[in-house]
N, CA, C and O atoms as CSV, one atom per row, in Angstrom:
chain,resi,resn,atom,element,x,y,z
A,1,MET,N,N,6.380,-1.932,47.510
A,1,MET,CA,C,7.382,-2.043,46.482
A,1,MET,C,C,7.033,-3.172,45.515
A,1,MET,O,O,7.141,-3.004,44.301
A,2,ALA,N,N,6.618,-4.315,46.045
A,2,ALA,CA,C,6.266,-5.458,45.195
A,2,ALA,C,C,5.076,-5.128,44.314
A,2,ALA,O,O,5.003,-5.617,43.186
A,3,ILE,N,N,4.151,-4.325,44.783
A,3,ILE,CA,C,2.984,-3.942,43.995
A,3,ILE,C,C,3.408,-3.076,42.811
A,3,ILE,O,O,2.889,-3.249,41.708
A,4,LEU,N,N,4.321,-2.167,43.017
A,4,LEU,CA,C,4.812,-1.292,41.956
A,4,LEU,C,C,5.512,-2.092,40.867
A,4,LEU,O,O,5.293,-1.832,39.684
A,5,VAL,N,N,6.343,-3.051,41.233
A,5,VAL,CA,C,7.042,-3.887,40.257
A,5,VAL,C,C,6.045,-4.722,39.463
A,5,VAL,O,O,6.179,-4.845,38.246
A,6,THR,N,N,5.049,-5.298,40.132
A,6,THR,CA,C,4.026,-6.103,39.456
A,6,THR,C,C,3.265,-5.250,38.459
A,6,THR,O,O,3.022,-5.694,37.336
A,7,PHE,N,N,2.883,-4.041,38.834
A,7,PHE,CA,C,2.160,-3.140,37.942
A,7,PHE,C,C,3.015,-2.777,36.739
A,7,PHE,O,O,2.517,-2.761,35.613
A,8,ALA,N,N,4.281,-2.489,36.955
A,8,ALA,CA,C,5.173,-2.113,35.860
A,8,ALA,C,C,5.328,-3.259,34.870
A,8,ALA,O,O,5.321,-3.032,33.660
A,9,LEU,N,N,5.467,-4.474,35.359
A,9,LEU,CA,C,5.614,-5.623,34.467
A,9,LEU,C,C,4.328,-5.915,33.708
A,9,LEU,O,O,4.373,-6.260,32.527
A,10,SER,N,N,3.187,-5.782,34.366
A,10,SER,CA,C,1.930,-6.088,33.691
A,10,SER,C,C,1.552,-5.008,32.684
A,10,SER,O,O,0.863,-5.308,31.709
A,11,SER,N,N,1.975,-3.775,32.883
A,11,SER,CA,C,1.613,-2.706,31.954
A,11,SER,C,C,2.463,-2.735,30.688
A,11,SER,O,O,2.095,-2.101,29.699
A,12,CYS,N,N,3.582,-3.446,30.685
A,12,CYS,CA,C,4.422,-3.525,29.488
A,12,CYS,C,C,3.734,-4.248,28.353
A,12,CYS,O,O,4.013,-3.969,27.187
A,13,GLY,N,N,2.850,-5.161,28.663
A,13,GLY,CA,C,2.173,-5.939,27.638
A,13,GLY,C,C,0.972,-5.242,27.020
A,13,GLY,O,O,0.346,-5.807,26.123
A,14,ASN,N,N,0.630,-4.056,27.456
A,14,ASN,CA,C,-0.562,-3.384,26.940
A,14,ASN,C,C,-0.455,-2.997,25.483
A,14,ASN,O,O,-1.484,-2.786,24.842
A,15,ASN,N,N,0.738,-2.893,24.929
A,15,ASN,CA,C,0.900,-2.521,23.536
A,15,ASN,C,C,0.854,-3.726,22.604
A,15,ASN,O,O,0.855,-3.562,21.383
A,16,GLU,N,N,0.814,-4.924,23.160
A,16,GLU,CA,C,0.741,-6.113,22.333
A,16,GLU,C,C,-0.646,-6.194,21.697
A,16,GLU,O,O,-1.634,-5.794,22.312
A,17,PRO,N,N,-0.724,-6.706,20.478
A,17,PRO,CA,C,-2.023,-6.781,19.811
A,17,PRO,C,C,-2.957,-7.774,20.487
A,17,PRO,O,O,-2.521,-8.766,21.071
A,18,SER,N,N,-4.260,-7.483,20.395
A,18,SER,CA,C,-5.245,-8.395,20.950
A,18,SER,C,C,-5.502,-9.554,19.996
A,18,SER,O,O,-5.998,-10.600,20.412
A,19,ARG,N,N,-5.163,-9.374,18.699
A,19,ARG,CA,C,-5.213,-10.462,17.719
A,19,ARG,C,C,-4.212,-10.152,16.617
A,19,ARG,O,O,-3.665,-9.051,16.562
A,20,LYS,N,N,-3.973,-11.117,15.744
A,20,LYS,CA,C,-2.961,-10.952,14.711
A,20,LYS,C,C,-3.356,-9.850,13.725
A,20,LYS,O,O,-4.541,-9.670,13.441
A,21,PRO,N,N,-2.369,-9.109,13.201
A,21,PRO,CA,C,-2.669,-8.103,12.175
A,21,PRO,C,C,-3.292,-8.756,10.944
A,21,PRO,O,O,-3.027,-9.920,10.643
A,22,GLU,N,N,-4.116,-7.995,10.244
A,22,GLU,CA,C,-4.779,-8.490,9.039
A,22,GLU,C,C,-4.409,-7.618,7.849
A,22,GLU,O,O,-4.384,-6.391,7.947
A,23,GLU,N,N,-4.124,-8.263,6.728
A,23,GLU,CA,C,-3.840,-7.533,5.494
A,23,GLU,C,C,-5.146,-7.219,4.771
A,23,GLU,O,O,-6.138,-7.934,4.905
A,24,PHE,N,N,-5.120,-6.128,3.999
A,24,PHE,CA,C,-6.289,-5.745,3.213
A,24,PHE,C,C,-5.819,-5.020,1.960
A,24,PHE,O,O,-4.692,-4.529,1.898
A,25,LEU,N,N,-6.688,-4.960,0.972
A,25,LEU,CA,C,-6.413,-4.263,-0.271
A,25,LEU,C,C,-6.765,-2.791,-0.092
A,25,LEU,O,O,-7.911,-2.458,0.211
A,26,ILE,N,N,-5.793,-1.917,-0.278
A,26,ILE,CA,C,-5.994,-0.475,-0.115
A,26,ILE,C,C,-6.718,0.082,-1.340
A,26,ILE,O,O,-6.424,-0.301,-2.473
A,27,ARG,N,N,-7.654,0.976,-1.107
A,27,ARG,CA,C,-8.344,1.655,-2.206
A,27,ARG,C,C,-7.462,2.809,-2.692
A,27,ARG,O,O,-7.174,3.749,-1.950
A,28,VAL,N,N,-7.048,2.715,-3.935
A,28,VAL,CA,C,-6.223,3.743,-4.557
A,28,VAL,C,C,-7.151,4.673,-5.331
A,28,VAL,O,O,-7.915,4.224,-6.186
A,29,ASP,N,N,-7.083,5.977,-5.029
A,29,ASP,CA,C,-7.922,6.955,-5.726
A,29,ASP,C,C,-7.346,7.339,-7.079
A,29,ASP,O,O,-8.082,7.528,-8.047
A,30,SER,N,N,-6.014,7.453,-7.139
A,30,SER,CA,C,-5.374,7.841,-8.396
A,30,SER,C,C,-3.899,7.464,-8.360
A,30,SER,O,O,-3.323,7.202,-7.303
A,31,ILE,N,N,-3.305,7.447,-9.562
A,31,ILE,CA,C,-1.869,7.236,-9.674
A,31,ILE,C,C,-1.309,8.299,-10.604
A,31,ILE,O,O,-1.984,8.754,-11.526
A,32,SER,N,N,-0.075,8.684,-10.351
A,32,SER,CA,C,0.618,9.607,-11.248
A,32,SER,C,C,1.735,8.837,-11.932
A,32,SER,O,O,2.419,8.021,-11.314
A,33,MET,N,N,1.906,9.113,-13.224
A,33,MET,CA,C,2.946,8.454,-13.998
A,33,MET,C,C,3.126,9.209,-15.308
A,33,MET,O,O,2.223,9.926,-15.738
A,34,PRO,N,N,4.277,9.054,-15.942
A,34,PRO,CA,C,4.482,9.706,-17.238
A,34,PRO,C,C,3.660,9.000,-18.318
A,34,PRO,O,O,3.222,7.864,-18.136
A,35,ASP,N,N,3.459,9.687,-19.441
A,35,ASP,CA,C,2.744,9.097,-20.573
A,35,ASP,C,C,3.652,8.210,-21.410
A,35,ASP,O,O,3.197,7.247,-22.027
A,36,SER,N,N,4.951,8.544,-21.428
A,36,SER,CA,C,5.879,7.760,-22.250
A,36,SER,C,C,7.264,7.738,-21.620
A,36,SER,O,O,7.648,8.638,-20.872
A,37,LEU,N,N,8.001,6.677,-21.947
A,37,LEU,CA,C,9.378,6.490,-21.500
A,37,LEU,C,C,10.132,5.743,-22.591
A,37,LEU,O,O,9.536,5.239,-23.543
A,38,SER,N,N,11.440,5.679,-22.441
A,38,SER,CA,C,12.279,4.891,-23.344
A,38,SER,C,C,12.714,3.612,-22.645
A,38,SER,O,O,12.782,3.552,-21.417
A,39,ILE,N,N,13.013,2.581,-23.453
A,39,ILE,CA,C,13.527,1.335,-22.889
A,39,ILE,C,C,14.770,1.648,-22.055
A,39,ILE,O,O,15.618,2.444,-22.457
A,40,GLY,N,N,14.859,1.017,-20.905
A,40,GLY,CA,C,15.999,1.222,-20.012
A,40,GLY,C,C,15.725,2.246,-18.921
A,40,GLY,O,O,16.443,2.286,-17.922
A,41,GLN,N,N,14.697,3.076,-19.095
A,41,GLN,CA,C,14.339,4.019,-18.044
A,41,GLN,C,C,13.540,3.299,-16.961
A,41,GLN,O,O,13.151,2.142,-17.120
A,42,VAL,N,N,13.305,4.004,-15.864
A,42,VAL,CA,C,12.545,3.450,-14.754
A,42,VAL,C,C,11.204,4.172,-14.664
A,42,VAL,O,O,11.147,5.401,-14.619
A,43,LEU,N,N,10.138,3.395,-14.637
A,43,LEU,CA,C,8.797,3.949,-14.471
A,43,LEU,C,C,8.570,4.217,-12.991
A,43,LEU,O,O,8.678,3.315,-12.161
A,44,GLN,N,N,8.253,5.473,-12.671
A,44,GLN,CA,C,7.923,5.836,-11.294
A,44,GLN,C,C,6.427,6.104,-11.210
A,44,GLN,O,O,5.898,7.008,-11.858
A,45,LEU,N,N,5.764,5.298,-10.399
A,45,LEU,CA,C,4.331,5.452,-10.164
A,45,LEU,C,C,4.125,6.072,-8.789
A,45,LEU,O,O,4.735,5.634,-7.814
A,46,GLY,N,N,3.278,7.076,-8.705
A,46,GLY,CA,C,2.918,7.683,-7.424
A,46,GLY,C,C,1.489,7.301,-7.078
A,46,GLY,O,O,0.588,7.495,-7.895
A,47,PHE,N,N,1.263,6.766,-5.896
A,47,PHE,CA,C,-0.049,6.278,-5.486
A,47,PHE,C,C,-0.681,7.239,-4.475
A,47,PHE,O,O,-0.017,7.730,-3.563
A,48,TYR,N,N,-1.985,7.494,-4.661
A,48,TYR,CA,C,-2.737,8.394,-3.791
A,48,TYR,C,C,-4.024,7.709,-3.340
A,48,TYR,O,O,-4.677,7.016,-4.120
A,49,GLY,N,N,-4.375,7.908,-2.092
A,49,GLY,CA,C,-5.610,7.341,-1.556
A,49,GLY,C,C,-5.538,7.237,-0.050
A,49,GLY,O,O,-4.513,7.535,0.563
A,50,THR,N,N,-6.639,6.812,0.535
A,50,THR,CA,C,-6.716,6.647,1.989
A,50,THR,C,C,-6.426,5.205,2.351
A,50,THR,O,O,-7.074,4.283,1.853
A,51,ILE,N,N,-5.452,5.020,3.217
A,51,ILE,CA,C,-5.092,3.673,3.677
A,51,ILE,C,C,-6.110,3.198,4.710
A,51,ILE,O,O,-6.580,2.062,4.646
A,52,GLY,N,N,-6.447,4.062,5.657
A,52,GLY,CA,C,-7.408,3.695,6.695
A,52,GLY,C,C,-7.810,4.903,7.511
A,52,GLY,O,O,-7.243,5.987,7.371
A,53,GLU,N,N,-8.799,4.699,8.364
A,53,GLU,CA,C,-9.351,5.820,9.131
A,53,GLU,C,C,-8.556,6.182,10.379
A,53,GLU,O,O,-8.822,7.209,11.004
A,54,ASP,N,N,-7.575,5.345,10.753
A,54,ASP,CA,C,-6.789,5.636,11.948
A,54,ASP,C,C,-5.393,5.020,11.817
A,54,ASP,O,O,-5.144,4.241,10.897
A,55,PRO,N,N,-4.483,5.365,12.734
A,55,PRO,CA,C,-3.108,4.864,12.652
A,55,PRO,C,C,-2.948,3.349,12.826
A,55,PRO,O,O,-1.835,2.843,12.690
A,56,CYS,N,N,-4.015,2.617,13.119
A,56,CYS,CA,C,-3.924,1.154,13.152
A,56,CYS,C,C,-3.884,0.587,11.729
A,56,CYS,O,O,-3.676,-0.613,11.554
A,57,HIS,N,N,-4.077,1.421,10.725
A,57,HIS,CA,C,-4.015,1.025,9.321
A,57,HIS,C,C,-2.741,1.605,8.722
A,57,HIS,O,O,-2.503,2.809,8.811
A,58,GLN,N,N,-1.918,0.749,8.109
A,58,GLN,CA,C,-0.648,1.190,7.535
A,58,GLN,C,C,-0.414,0.525,6.185
A,58,GLN,O,O,-0.941,-0.552,5.907
A,59,PHE,N,N,0.394,1.191,5.344
A,59,PHE,CA,C,0.843,0.583,4.104
A,59,PHE,C,C,1.765,-0.576,4.458
A,59,PHE,O,O,2.567,-0.467,5.386
A,60,LYS,N,N,1.657,-1.701,3.720
A,60,LYS,CA,C,2.554,-2.825,3.972
A,60,LYS,C,C,3.436,-3.136,2.764
A,60,LYS,O,O,4.656,-3.224,2.898
A,61,ARG,N,N,2.825,-3.305,1.574
A,61,ARG,CA,C,3.634,-3.706,0.429
A,61,ARG,C,C,2.848,-3.583,-0.872
A,61,ARG,O,O,1.633,-3.380,-0.867
A,62,PHE,N,N,3.559,-3.709,-1.970
A,62,PHE,CA,C,2.968,-3.815,-3.291
A,62,PHE,C,C,3.057,-5.272,-3.727
A,62,PHE,O,O,4.058,-5.940,-3.467
A,63,ILE,N,N,2.023,-5.761,-4.382
A,63,ILE,CA,C,2.074,-7.057,-5.057
A,63,ILE,C,C,2.029,-6.739,-6.550
A,63,ILE,O,O,1.087,-6.110,-7.031
A,64,ILE,N,N,3.057,-7.180,-7.279
A,64,ILE,CA,C,3.217,-6.802,-8.679
A,64,ILE,C,C,3.159,-8.052,-9.550
A,64,ILE,O,O,3.882,-9.024,-9.329
A,65,GLY,N,N,2.288,-7.998,-10.532
A,65,GLY,CA,C,2.213,-9.059,-11.530
A,65,GLY,C,C,2.671,-8.499,-12.865
A,65,GLY,O,O,2.226,-7.425,-13.270
A,66,LYS,N,N,3.553,-9.210,-13.555
A,66,LYS,CA,C,4.078,-8.762,-14.854
A,66,LYS,C,C,3.533,-9.676,-15.930
A,66,LYS,O,O,3.543,-10.899,-15.790
A,67,SER,N,N,3.058,-9.074,-17.003
A,67,SER,CA,C,2.602,-9.846,-18.153
A,67,SER,C,C,3.188,-9.215,-19.414
A,67,SER,O,O,3.897,-8.211,-19.340
A,68,VAL,N,N,2.894,-9.799,-20.556
A,68,VAL,CA,C,3.377,-9.263,-21.830
A,68,VAL,C,C,2.821,-7.855,-22.059
A,68,VAL,O,O,3.499,-7.001,-22.630
A,69,SER,N,N,1.587,-7.619,-21.611
A,69,SER,CA,C,0.942,-6.325,-21.872
A,69,SER,C,C,1.252,-5.248,-20.838
A,69,SER,O,O,0.927,-4.081,-21.059
A,70,GLY,N,N,1.874,-5.609,-19.713
A,70,GLY,CA,C,2.194,-4.594,-18.710
A,70,GLY,C,C,2.254,-5.145,-17.302
A,70,GLY,O,O,2.740,-6.253,-17.072
A,71,TYR,N,N,1.748,-4.353,-16.354
A,71,TYR,CA,C,1.810,-4.701,-14.933
A,71,TYR,C,C,0.416,-4.632,-14.305
A,71,TYR,O,O,-0.405,-3.788,-14.666
A,72,THR,N,N,0.172,-5.529,-13.370
A,72,THR,CA,C,-0.998,-5.463,-12.499
A,72,THR,C,C,-0.471,-5.280,-11.084
A,72,THR,O,O,0.416,-6.008,-10.640
A,73,ILE,N,N,-1.023,-4.306,-10.387
A,73,ILE,CA,C,-0.497,-3.946,-9.062
A,73,ILE,C,C,-1.618,-3.971,-8.030
A,73,ILE,O,O,-2.712,-3.460,-8.269
A,74,LYS,N,N,-1.330,-4.568,-6.890
A,74,LYS,CA,C,-2.211,-4.514,-5.723
A,74,LYS,C,C,-1.439,-3.778,-4.638
A,74,LYS,O,O,-0.258,-4.043,-4.416
A,75,VAL,N,N,-2.110,-2.857,-3.966
A,75,VAL,CA,C,-1.494,-2.118,-2.860
A,75,VAL,C,C,-2.078,-2.687,-1.574
A,75,VAL,O,O,-3.284,-2.612,-1.337
A,76,ILE,N,N,-1.203,-3.256,-0.749
A,76,ILE,CA,C,-1.637,-3.987,0.440
A,76,ILE,C,C,-1.349,-3.176,1.701
A,76,ILE,O,O,-0.264,-2.623,1.877
A,77,GLY,N,N,-2.348,-3.125,2.564
A,77,GLY,CA,C,-2.199,-2.494,3.867
A,77,GLY,C,C,-2.302,-3.538,4.955
A,77,GLY,O,O,-2.592,-4.707,4.702
A,78,GLU,N,N,-2.057,-3.086,6.173
A,78,GLU,CA,C,-2.170,-3.968,7.332
A,78,GLU,C,C,-2.874,-3.225,8.457
A,78,GLU,O,O,-2.544,-2.082,8.773
A,79,GLN,N,N,-3.843,-3.893,9.050
A,79,GLN,CA,C,-4.538,-3.339,10.206
A,79,GLN,C,C,-4.096,-4.087,11.442
A,79,GLN,O,O,-4.123,-5.317,11.482
A,80,THR,N,N,-3.686,-3.331,12.459
A,80,THR,CA,C,-3.312,-3.929,13.737
A,80,THR,C,C,-4.433,-3.723,14.741
A,80,THR,O,O,-5.274,-2.839,14.576
A,81,PHE,N,N,-4.439,-4.546,15.785
A,81,PHE,CA,C,-5.503,-4.527,16.782
A,81,PHE,C,C,-4.896,-4.472,18.177
A,81,PHE,O,O,-4.763,-5.507,18.831
A,82,PRO,N,N,-4.523,-3.275,18.645
A,82,PRO,CA,C,-3.914,-3.187,19.974
A,82,PRO,C,C,-4.926,-3.510,21.069
A,82,PRO,O,O,-6.129,-3.307,20.906
A,83,LYS,N,N,-4.413,-4.015,22.185
A,83,LYS,CA,C,-5.290,-4.281,23.330
A,83,LYS,C,C,-5.954,-2.982,23.747
A,83,LYS,O,O,-5.313,-1.932,23.775
A,84,GLY,N,N,-7.214,-3.051,24.065
A,84,GLY,CA,C,-7.949,-1.870,24.470
A,84,GLY,C,C,-8.487,-1.094,23.285
A,84,GLY,O,O,-9.285,-0.175,23.469
A,85,GLY,N,N,-8.077,-1.435,22.079
A,85,GLY,CA,C,-8.605,-0.803,20.869
A,85,GLY,C,C,-8.154,0.620,20.622
A,85,GLY,O,O,-8.715,1.283,19.751
A,86,ALA,N,N,-7.163,1.122,21.349
A,86,ALA,CA,C,-6.716,2.505,21.184
A,86,ALA,C,C,-5.784,2.606,19.976
A,86,ALA,O,O,-4.653,2.120,20.010
A,87,CYS,N,N,-6.266,3.236,18.926
A,87,CYS,CA,C,-5.465,3.380,17.704
A,87,CYS,C,C,-5.004,4.807,17.459
A,87,CYS,O,O,-4.135,5.040,16.620
A,88,GLY,N,N,-5.552,5.729,18.153
A,88,GLY,CA,C,-5.249,7.127,17.880
A,88,GLY,C,C,-6.255,7.677,16.884
A,88,GLY,O,O,-7.207,7.000,16.496
A,89,GLU,N,N,-6.025,8.900,16.486
A,89,GLU,CA,C,-6.973,9.566,15.594
A,89,GLU,C,C,-6.275,10.025,14.333
A,89,GLU,O,O,-5.061,10.228,14.313
A,90,GLY,N,N,-7.048,10.184,13.299
A,90,GLY,CA,C,-6.548,10.726,12.047
A,90,GLY,C,C,-6.360,9.669,10.979
A,90,GLY,O,O,-5.763,8.619,11.212
A,91,ALA,N,N,-6.882,9.970,9.806
A,91,ALA,CA,C,-6.765,9.058,8.674
A,91,ALA,C,C,-5.307,8.931,8.239
A,91,ALA,O,O,-4.519,9.867,8.378
A,92,VAL,N,N,-4.967,7.769,7.716
A,92,VAL,CA,C,-3.630,7.506,7.180
A,92,VAL,C,C,-3.779,7.479,5.662
A,92,VAL,O,O,-4.567,6.705,5.118
A,93,ILE,N,N,-3.011,8.337,4.986
A,93,ILE,CA,C,-3.153,8.448,3.538
A,93,ILE,C,C,-1.836,8.166,2.821
A,93,ILE,O,O,-0.751,8.280,3.391
A,94,MET,N,N,-1.975,7.794,1.551
A,94,MET,CA,C,-0.802,7.653,0.685
A,94,MET,C,C,-0.664,8.977,-0.049
A,94,MET,O,O,-1.555,9.368,-0.802
A,95,GLU,N,N,0.402,9.638,0.159
A,95,GLU,CA,C,0.639,10.922,-0.492
A,95,GLU,C,C,1.704,10.762,-1.556
A,95,GLU,O,O,2.795,11.323,-1.450
A,96,GLY,N,N,1.381,9.994,-2.579
A,96,GLY,CA,C,2.337,9.807,-3.653
A,96,GLY,C,C,3.382,8.758,-3.360
A,96,GLY,O,O,4.512,8.861,-3.836
A,97,ARG,N,N,3.022,7.736,-2.575
A,97,ARG,CA,C,3.966,6.647,-2.309
A,97,ARG,C,C,4.464,6.111,-3.639
A,97,ARG,O,O,3.668,5.828,-4.535
A,98,VAL,N,N,5.763,5.971,-3.770
A,98,VAL,CA,C,6.387,5.670,-5.064
A,98,VAL,C,C,6.714,4.186,-5.213
A,98,VAL,O,O,7.216,3.537,-4.295
A,99,LEU,N,N,6.413,3.682,-6.392
A,99,LEU,CA,C,6.823,2.346,-6.810
A,99,LEU,C,C,7.593,2.517,-8.109
A,99,LEU,O,O,7.115,3.174,-9.034
A,100,GLU,N,N,8.775,1.932,-8.183
A,100,GLU,CA,C,9.592,2.006,-9.397
A,100,GLU,C,C,9.601,0.646,-10.086
A,100,GLU,O,O,9.806,-0.390,-9.454
A,101,LEU,N,N,9.370,0.677,-11.410
A,101,LEU,CA,C,9.338,-0.542,-12.211
A,101,LEU,C,C,10.248,-0.385,-13.421
A,101,LEU,O,O,10.329,0.703,-13.992
A,102,PRO,N,N,10.936,-1.455,-13.823
A,102,PRO,CA,C,11.811,-1.369,-14.990
A,102,PRO,C,C,10.991,-1.296,-16.286
A,102,PRO,O,O,9.908,-1.873,-16.387
A,103,VAL,N,N,11.531,-0.579,-17.263
A,103,VAL,CA,C,10.917,-0.500,-18.589
A,103,VAL,C,C,11.845,-1.255,-19.538
A,103,VAL,O,O,12.948,-0.802,-19.841
A,104,THR,N,N,11.374,-2.420,-20.002
A,104,THR,CA,C,12.263,-3.306,-20.756
A,104,THR,C,C,11.770,-3.647,-22.156
A,104,THR,O,O,12.513,-4.237,-22.940
A,105,GLU,N,N,10.526,-3.285,-22.486
A,105,GLU,CA,C,9.967,-3.654,-23.788
A,105,GLU,C,C,9.306,-2.457,-24.441
A,105,GLU,O,O,8.618,-1.678,-23.781
A,106,ALA,N,N,9.522,-2.311,-25.764
A,106,ALA,CA,C,8.885,-1.231,-26.516
A,106,ALA,C,C,7.418,-1.567,-26.760
A,106,ALA,O,O,7.030,-2.735,-26.765
A,107,GLY,N,N,6.619,-0.541,-26.958
A,107,GLY,CA,C,5.189,-0.718,-27.230
A,107,GLY,C,C,4.359,-0.054,-26.156
A,107,GLY,O,O,4.869,0.699,-25.327
A,108,THR,N,N,3.084,-0.343,-26.186
A,108,THR,CA,C,2.167,0.208,-25.195
A,108,THR,C,C,2.038,-0.766,-24.038
A,108,THR,O,O,1.651,-1.919,-24.232
A,109,GLN,N,N,2.358,-0.315,-22.852
A,109,GLN,CA,C,2.242,-1.118,-21.637
A,109,GLN,C,C,1.011,-0.641,-20.860
A,109,GLN,O,O,0.785,0.560,-20.713
A,110,ILE,N,N,0.231,-1.586,-20.373
A,110,ILE,CA,C,-0.958,-1.278,-19.582
A,110,ILE,C,C,-0.599,-1.435,-18.109
A,110,ILE,O,O,-0.087,-2.472,-17.687
A,111,ILE,N,N,-0.875,-0.392,-17.339
A,111,ILE,CA,C,-0.662,-0.421,-15.892
A,111,ILE,C,C,-2.044,-0.499,-15.251
A,111,ILE,O,O,-2.862,0.406,-15.419
A,112,GLU,N,N,-2.303,-1.579,-14.518
A,112,GLU,CA,C,-3.588,-1.750,-13.847
A,112,GLU,C,C,-3.371,-1.826,-12.339
A,112,GLU,O,O,-2.526,-2.575,-11.849
A,113,VAL,N,N,-4.159,-1.029,-11.619
A,113,VAL,CA,C,-4.115,-1.045,-10.157
A,113,VAL,C,C,-5.468,-1.557,-9.679
A,113,VAL,O,O,-6.506,-0.944,-9.930
A,114,GLU,N,N,-5.435,-2.695,-8.985
A,114,GLU,CA,C,-6.666,-3.295,-8.493
A,114,GLU,C,C,-7.122,-2.609,-7.211
A,114,GLU,O,O,-6.319,-2.287,-6.335
A,115,ASN,N,N,-8.430,-2.394,-7.127
A,115,ASN,CA,C,-9.054,-1.791,-5.957
A,115,ASN,C,C,-10.051,-2.771,-5.361
A,115,ASN,O,O,-10.460,-3.717,-6.034
A,116,PRO,N,N,-10.455,-2.559,-4.096
A,116,PRO,CA,C,-11.480,-3.428,-3.508
A,116,PRO,C,C,-12.776,-3.343,-4.319
A,116,PRO,O,O,-13.114,-2.284,-4.848
A,117,GLY,N,N,-13.473,-4.428,-4.410
A,117,GLY,CA,C,-14.725,-4.478,-5.149
A,117,GLY,C,C,-14.524,-5.091,-6.517
A,117,GLY,O,O,-13.409,-5.134,-7.035
A,118,LEU,N,N,-15.595,-5.556,-7.088
A,118,LEU,CA,C,-15.558,-6.229,-8.378
A,118,LEU,C,C,-15.349,-5.223,-9.506
A,118,LEU,O,O,-16.070,-4.229,-9.592
A,119,ASN,N,N,-14.383,-5.470,-10.357
A,119,ASN,CA,C,-14.093,-4.640,-11.534
A,119,ASN,C,C,-13.750,-3.190,-11.195
A,119,ASN,O,O,-14.055,-2.290,-11.977
A,120,HIS,N,N,-13.136,-2.956,-10.072
A,120,HIS,CA,C,-12.692,-1.612,-9.692
A,120,HIS,C,C,-11.194,-1.527,-9.959
A,120,HIS,O,O,-10.374,-1.846,-9.098
A,121,VAL,N,N,-10.857,-1.096,-11.155
A,121,VAL,CA,C,-9.462,-1.074,-11.585
A,121,VAL,C,C,-9.141,0.304,-12.143
A,121,VAL,O,O,-9.928,0.880,-12.894
A,122,ILE,N,N,-7.982,0.824,-11.771
A,122,ILE,CA,C,-7.445,2.016,-12.422
A,122,ILE,C,C,-6.541,1.509,-13.530
A,122,ILE,O,O,-5.648,0.697,-13.287
A,123,ARG,N,N,-6.767,1.986,-14.748
A,123,ARG,CA,C,-5.997,1.503,-15.896
A,123,ARG,C,C,-5.391,2.701,-16.624
A,123,ARG,O,O,-6.094,3.642,-16.992
A,124,LYS,N,N,-4.087,2.648,-16.823
A,124,LYS,CA,C,-3.377,3.698,-17.563
A,124,LYS,C,C,-2.442,3.059,-18.575
A,124,LYS,O,O,-2.002,1.921,-18.408
A,125,GLU,N,N,-2.146,3.810,-19.627
A,125,GLU,CA,C,-1.248,3.331,-20.661
A,125,GLU,C,C,0.067,4.073,-20.611
A,125,GLU,O,O,0.118,5.274,-20.347
A,126,LEU,N,N,1.132,3.331,-20.869
A,126,LEU,CA,C,2.475,3.878,-20.961
A,126,LEU,C,C,3.019,3.502,-22.336
A,126,LEU,O,O,3.062,2.323,-22.686
A,127,VAL,N,N,3.435,4.503,-23.118
A,127,VAL,CA,C,4.038,4.248,-24.409
A,127,VAL,C,C,5.551,4.168,-24.208
A,127,VAL,O,O,6.173,5.111,-23.719
A,128,VAL,N,N,6.134,3.033,-24.590
A,128,VAL,CA,C,7.564,2.804,-24.432
A,128,VAL,C,C,8.197,2.821,-25.822
A,128,VAL,O,O,7.853,2.020,-26.691
A,129,VAL,N,N,9.133,3.757,-26.009
A,129,VAL,CA,C,9.815,3.884,-27.297
A,129,VAL,C,C,11.222,3.277,-27.205
A,129,VAL,O,O,11.850,3.299,-26.146
A,130,PRO,N,N,11.711,2.730,-28.341
A,130,PRO,CA,C,13.043,2.113,-28.313
A,130,PRO,C,C,14.142,3.123,-28.037
A,130,PRO,O,O,15.316,2.758,-27.982
């Protein structure tokens, strides 16, 4: 009986990570967005790409920078490291994950999505009418 209880208690910790999760910049293949909007509307961006090769890779958050000319966006993922290295199988993808941004200024807004690697940026223009 004591052996069974010891085994049950020791097996509960197997799902704990072997080291701390690490953040990484997700490679975005493409984004969907309208060509134009009016002030006061909400810009909806749809993101597409592969987050990682297995379920240990997940979407975590967007990092958004706002400037006079538009927005710069980084898509951040997180990789976990379970004990024993068992992550499961199958790539994790972004199938149009949505980010909504306010449209507050008229003119041409530049939307830039940063990707891993030097000068790997997706750049699109949004025309904002009054």
